[in-house]
N, C-alpha and C positions, 0 to 999 in steps of 0.2 A: 679591963672590959668593965662597964657600968652596971649596976644593978638590974634597972628596966632590960636591957640588953638581955644581960645573962637571964633574967624572967622571960622573954620572948623566947629567947633556945631551949630554955626546957621545956616550954610551952609547944613548939614545934615538933622536939623530940616524942614529945607526950602523944603529940597526934599520930606521927609517924607509927611509933609504938603499935596505937591502939589501930591504924589504918594495918599493920601487919599483921596483931591479932586477929581483924576482922577477916582478912583474906586468907587467911590459916584456918581460920571455924568454916570458912565456907568452903575450901578445900576439902577438909577431913570429911564436913559431912557429904562432898562430893564422893569422894573415896566411899564411905559407908553404904552411899546408893549403889555402888559395884558388886559390895560385899556378897551378899549371898547367893547364892545360884539364879536367881533369876534378872538381877540387878542390869547387867551389859542389856538386856531385851527389854527392859520399861524404861531406860535411857535410850534406845533405838525408835520403841513405838511411841515415845513422847517427842522425840524430835523428827518425827516423820513430816510432819508437815512444812518446819523450817528449810526442807532443801526439796531440789527437784525432782530426783529419784531415789529408789532405795538403798541404788548403791553409794549414791554421794551420800546419802544419811549415814549407811553403816562406815563409810570410810571415816568421817568426822566421829564416829563415834570411838571409832577402835585408834582413834586419834588420840582423843581428850585419855581414853583408858592406858595409852601409851605414856600419856605427859604425867599421867599420874602416879604410874605402877612401872616405867622403864620396861615395860614390853607387851606388846600386839596380846588381846584377848583373842582373838583368830587368826589365822593366816592370811586369808582370802575370802571374799565376800562369798563363794562358792561354798566355803567352810562355814560359814554363817548359817545362809541358806538351807544348809543340810540339815543341820541341827537343829532348826524348828519348824523342819517340814514335819 
């Protein structure tokens, strides 16, 4: 492999690493936003304007929680509503 091609490859690998690091830093920040007691609620209320219904908002936030932690925070919208009432 030529020196110039090798330098390009190294540059591409660095860009990929930087993208991965950036992605993981954002994921960690998002996970931290759910950690405290009110984190799920803060996410829910901040996203209400982005979806048509409160239930749709809940579903999206609960799915996000699942993607991050491997389990759902709430089993249903009804359970969630009871906690915020």
